[in-house]
N, C-alpha and C positions, 0 to 999 in steps of 0.2 A: 629248798630242800636235799631233795633227793642230786641238784648240779651242781651240789657243795662236797656231799660228802662220793659221787665218785673224782669229780675236781680236783680233791687233797688228795684222795686214794689212789691214782692217777697220778698224781702229783710226790707222793709214798718209793709206787717202787717204779717212780724210772728214776728216783736218784738215789736210791737203798740209800736210807736216813735214816730208816726205822729199822731199827732188827725187833725178832723174837728170839725167848731166851729158850735152847732146848733143853736145858739141864733147873736142879730144883737154885732154891737161888738164896741153899744155907750152904753150898759152895760154893762162894766168891771168885775162890779162887782160879779154879779151873769152871770160871762162865764159859759159855761155845755159845754163836751166834749165827741164826740159819737165815739167807738176807730174805724176803715178802716175795712169797708169789704174789697176782692179786687176787688173789682170796682171800688173802693173809690182810695185802692194806685197804680190801675194798672193808670190813673188820676193823678193824685196827683205827679206821676213820669215821664205822660208822658207831663206833661201844667211843673214840672219844669226842663226837658229836649231840650222841644220843644219854653218856651218863655226866658229860663232867669229869673228865681226870682222864688222863689214860690210863688203862690197863697195866696192874703190877711186873708184871710178864714180862712186858714189850719196853727195849726202850728206843734211843732217839738218840743222832750225835748232830755236839756242835752246835751247834744254834739255827736247827731245825728245831725249840723247844718253841720257839716263836710263833713257826707256823702251824701246833698242835695245841697253842695259847692261842692261837687267833680261832681256828678253828671249831676248838670247847666256846669264847662266849660267844663266835656263827653259832652254834649251835643252843646255846644257853639263850641268844637275842628271837631265837624260833621260836620257840619249846614256848617264850615268855610270850612272845605278839602272837601267841594259836593257846595261847590258855585266855590270856585278854579277848580274843578273840569270840572262844568261846564262852566265857563268860558273858558279853554284851549278846551274844541269842541268847546266851540262856534269861536272860533280863528281861529281853521282852514277848 
Protein backbone atom coordinates (compact mmCIF):
# COMPACT_ATOMS: atom_id res chain seq x y z
CA UNK A 1 0.00 0.00 0.00
CA UNK A 2 2.95 2.34 0.61
CA UNK A 3 4.04 1.89 -2.99
CA UNK A 4 0.59 2.84 -4.27
CA UNK A 5 0.34 5.92 -2.04
CA UNK A 6 3.83 7.16 -2.92
CA UNK A 7 3.42 6.50 -6.65
CA UNK A 8 0.10 8.40 -6.77
CA UNK A 9 1.66 11.22 -4.73
CA UNK A 10 4.50 11.50 -7.24
CA UNK A 11 1.97 11.46 -10.07
CA UNK A 12 -0.12 14.24 -8.51
CA UNK A 13 2.97 16.30 -7.67
CA UNK A 14 4.65 16.05 -11.08
CA UNK A 15 1.56 16.84 -13.12
CA UNK A 16 0.15 19.68 -10.95
CA UNK A 17 -3.26 18.07 -11.29
CA UNK A 18 -4.39 18.51 -7.68
CA UNK A 19 -4.83 21.89 -6.01
CA UNK A 20 -5.47 22.95 -2.45
CA UNK A 21 -7.90 25.78 -1.75
CA UNK A 22 -6.19 28.61 0.07
CA UNK A 23 -9.33 30.32 1.40
CA UNK A 24 -12.70 29.23 2.66
CA UNK A 25 -15.32 27.65 0.43
CA UNK A 26 -17.84 30.38 1.23
CA UNK A 27 -16.23 32.84 -1.20
CA UNK A 28 -16.51 30.68 -4.31
CA UNK A 29 -16.03 33.65 -6.63
CA UNK A 30 -12.58 34.36 -5.26
CA UNK A 31 -11.14 30.91 -4.90
CA UNK A 32 -7.40 30.79 -5.12
CA UNK A 33 -5.50 27.63 -5.71
CA UNK A 34 -2.00 26.72 -4.71
CA UNK A 35 0.19 24.09 -6.34
CA UNK A 36 1.09 21.16 -4.16
CA UNK A 37 4.38 20.49 -2.53
CA UNK A 38 5.41 16.84 -2.36
CA UNK A 39 4.30 16.65 1.27
CA UNK A 40 0.86 17.97 0.33
CA UNK A 41 0.61 15.48 -2.54
CA UNK A 42 1.57 12.65 -0.18
CA UNK A 43 -1.02 13.86 2.34
CA UNK A 44 -3.74 14.05 -0.34
CA UNK A 45 -2.85 10.60 -1.66
CA UNK A 46 -2.94 8.99 1.77
CA UNK A 47 -6.28 10.68 2.60
CA UNK A 48 -7.82 9.40 -0.62
CA UNK A 49 -6.39 5.92 -0.09
CA UNK A 50 -7.52 5.49 3.53
CA UNK A 51 -10.71 7.53 3.86
CA UNK A 52 -12.34 6.50 0.56
CA UNK A 53 -13.26 10.04 -0.54
CA UNK A 54 -11.28 13.13 -1.53
CA UNK A 55 -10.97 15.84 1.11
CA UNK A 56 -13.38 18.79 0.67
CA UNK A 57 -10.72 21.53 0.48
CA UNK A 58 -8.87 19.92 -2.41
CA UNK A 59 -9.67 20.09 -6.11
CA UNK A 60 -8.39 18.14 -9.08
CA UNK A 61 -8.42 19.21 -12.68
CA UNK A 62 -10.04 17.66 -15.72
CA UNK A 63 -9.94 13.91 -16.11
CA UNK A 64 -7.79 13.41 -13.02
CA UNK A 65 -10.95 12.44 -11.16
CA UNK A 66 -10.55 9.00 -12.73
CA UNK A 67 -7.07 8.64 -11.23
CA UNK A 68 -8.40 9.76 -7.85
CA UNK A 69 -11.23 7.24 -8.24
CA UNK A 70 -8.74 4.49 -9.12
CA UNK A 71 -6.71 5.22 -5.99
CA UNK A 72 -9.95 5.29 -4.00
CA UNK A 73 -10.95 1.84 -5.30
CA UNK A 74 -7.48 0.41 -4.66
CA UNK A 75 -7.57 1.77 -1.11
CA UNK A 76 -10.96 0.23 -0.45
CA UNK A 77 -9.82 -3.10 -1.88
CA UNK A 78 -6.68 -3.15 0.28
CA UNK A 79 -8.63 -2.25 3.41
CA UNK A 80 -11.18 -4.98 2.66
CA UNK A 81 -8.37 -7.48 2.05
CA UNK A 82 -6.75 -6.48 5.35
CA UNK A 83 -10.03 -7.00 7.24
CA UNK A 84 -10.60 -10.40 5.61
CA UNK A 85 -7.09 -11.61 6.44
CA UNK A 86 -7.35 -10.27 9.99
CA UNK A 87 -10.73 -11.97 10.40
CA UNK A 88 -9.32 -15.28 9.20
CA UNK A 89 -6.44 -15.01 11.66
CA UNK A 90 -8.82 -14.31 14.55
CA UNK A 91 -11.10 -17.19 13.62
CA UNK A 92 -8.24 -19.70 13.69
